[in-house]
N, C-alpha and C positions, 0 to 999 in steps of 0.2 A: 650265641657269639657265632655268624657266619660266616664271616669275615679276621682273619687273624696276622698282623702286621709288628706286632713286637717280640722280634721273635723269627726264624725261618717264617717264610714267608704260609698260609693257608685258608684256605677257600673251602667252605663244606655244601654241601647240597639241603637240599628241603629233608632232608632224610637224620643230616648230618651228619654222613659221611663225610669223607674228607674226595675233593672232586681233584685227582692222581692224571687227568687228562690234559692238564694243560699242559701248555710248553711254553718255553723258557721264554716264548718273546710276550704269549699270552698271558703271563704271570707277570709281567711288565710292566702289560698294560692293563692289567685289572689293580696292581695296583697304585698308579696313575691314577684312576675311575676312582680312588678308593680316598684317596685320601682330596679327589674336590670331591666329594661323595654330595647331587645333589647340586650340583652346577654341571653346567652347558663348558666340556671346553672345545676350543673348532679344531676342524679338522687337523691343521697345519701345525697348528699349538703342538696338538700329540703324535703327528710325526718330525714337529719338532726335536724330544724332549726324548718320542724313541730310540733316536742314530742318534741320539749326544744334537744334534744341528748340522750331521751332514747323514741325509736320506740318499736311501741308493734310486733311481731311477722306477723304478718299484715300491716308494714306498705303500704310495700313494693306491695303489691296488692290491698293498700284500694288509693295510690297515682294515680297509673293509671287508679281506679273510676271516682276520684276524675279531674284529668288531660281531660274522656271523658266526663264527664260530663258539665265542664264548656268548652269546644271547642262547645258542642251544648247551651247551654245558650251564646254562643258569638258571637254564629250565627247558630241559630236553622236552615235555608232554606241549607246552606250547611257548612255541620261540618268540610266536608275533609281540606275547605277552610279558615280556620276559623286561625286568628291570632295568637293563642298561634299554636303552633309544636312544634313536634320531631327533635330534633337532636345529632346523634348517641343516644348517654346514659343519652342525659338530656332534656332541655324542655327553649323552647323562647316564649315569648308573645312578637310580635313586635307589636307596636304602635308609630303614630306621636308625637311630645313629645307637641302640644299643647293639646291634648285629655285628658295626664295628669296634672295635677292640680300644684302637687312636682315642676316638669319640668316649668313646667307654671310661677309658684314664684321665682324657680333660675332665669327664661330671666328672667324676668322684674326685679330683687334685680340687678343682675347683671349689666344691665343694668342703672337701678338709680343712680349707685354705681361710672359707667364707667360717669353721669350726673352733681352728685356730685362731685368726682376728679377736670373736667372738667370747674370750679362753679356754670352751671347749675339750679340752681334752684329752678324753675320752674321745668324742666321737671324732674328732679330728685325727686321732690316730687311729683308729678305726677306718673311714672312710680312707688316708695318703697308705695304711697298709694292702685294703685295697686294691687300690688303684695299684701297687706296688706288684700285687701278687697274680696280674693279668701279663705279665713279661713273660717271656720264653725266653732269655737271649737280647745278641745286641739284633735294634730294632731293621729289619727289610734282608737279613743276614746274608740272606744267596742271593743281593735284588739287584746287588749295588756298583754292574757297571752299566749301569743310566746313571748319565750322570746328577739329574734330576737326585733317583727315589738315595741315592748315595748320600743330596745334599738334605729332606726328607732325612737319611736315617740319621745321618749325624744331631739331624734339631732332633731327631722325638730323645734319642740315648742321651742330652744335654739335660732333657726337659726329667728322662729318668734319674739322672741323678742331682738334680736341683729337689726334686719330691723330696728323694730320698734322706738327704738335708733338710728339709722340711720336715721332715719328722723326728727325727735326733732335735733339731728346736725342742718339737714335740714335748719330744718326751723330755727334753730338759726343763720344758718351763713346771710341767708334771713334778718335778725332783726326782725322773728318777737318775737322778745319776751315778749310781754306782750302776744301776745296770746292762748304761749303755759304754760302757768308759771302753772296756771288753771291743765293742761292731767298733764305735769310734776311731781308738787304733789303730788298726785291719781298715778302716777307707779310706784315713788317711794317709797312711801308708799309703795305701794303691792311689791313689790320690796326690803325688807328694804337692802341685803346682796347686791347689786349691788353697785357699785361703780359708776359707767358712769351717770345712769341717780342723782345721785343725783349732783357727777359737773355739768351735764347740768341744773338741777335747780338751783345751785348753782348761776351756772353762769345768764342764766333767769330774776332771782331774781337781780341782783349788775346792770344789761342792766335796769330793768325796775325803778332805783332809789329803791331798800328795801334791800341796802348792807349790814344794821341790820338780815335781816330774812335768805339772803345767807346765812350767819356765825350760825346766829341760826339753821339753814338747817347742816352746817359742825356741828357741836354739835352734836348732833340728832344721825350723825349717826358715827358718832366715838364715842359714847356709848353706840350703837345699834352692834358696830365691834368691841368694845373692848368688853360687856359684854357674847355676844356670839359666837366671833374672837376667846378673848384672845391676837387680839389684835387691833390698828389702822390704820385708813386707811391708802392705799400706796402712797407712799413718791406724785404723780403724784396733789392726791386732794388734800396731807397738801400744797401743791406747790401751785396748783387755789387758796386756802384757801388765804393765805399769800399775795397774788397779788392783790385778792380784796379789802381784809385789807389796801393793800397799795392802790388802788383805780389808778393800773397801769390800764396805758391808751392802752396797747396792748391788751387787751382782753375784752375795748368798744364795735368797730365798731365792724362793721355787716357781714364781713370778718372772723373774728374769729378762723373758726373751720379752714381756709389752712394751716395758720400760725403753727398746733399741738395743740391749747392750751387745744382738748375735746382729 
């Protein structure tokens, strides 16, 4: 891994050492190029992104300086052969997907979901766990003063939450309801307005013989949503609650995920 964006931003040289000489603006520029890796970004677009649409008069000259310094830092022995190149009136950073943790995360997630859809829950869990292990904290934690990077970071953080809940789905589908109850309760408490983990918690509790607690979890969610959002749970959540109360056998089996319960 040469570039790490899933947490505080880190860039490594060819010896695997952290490149410590990057200035804040160079780090922002490198992150923007990495989030568009192997894609040409026009000079004016980069200027607009780096300065949040309000560039100083010196922006074009400054960008040229940042690019030159980045080339030397990324390829100190042969700056002319750096992976950061000028193409027309723009710049492109070339890097294999395995060298960028965001691309690696997306790759593992895609294959994990494919395994899940094929009911290969063991491999699905391993792949999704590997994807989540790449995270070291909130994405781009130290670069969010650039609006475009803040938007990217929010999107990546949401991807992380979704994949975490995908992994809970897989474990529920594999019949690991006892094992995930505690983690689900904590996750649902941390994200009180996200209905999906509350549905997962309800299902895990019900399958563990704790139907009364599953109903209490639903009631807590209902109160929270009404108090904070002015509306109760979505139809799917209400339907799951009714099916739990009715002890519907279709939601009791280990393969309930595949039948669309969640």
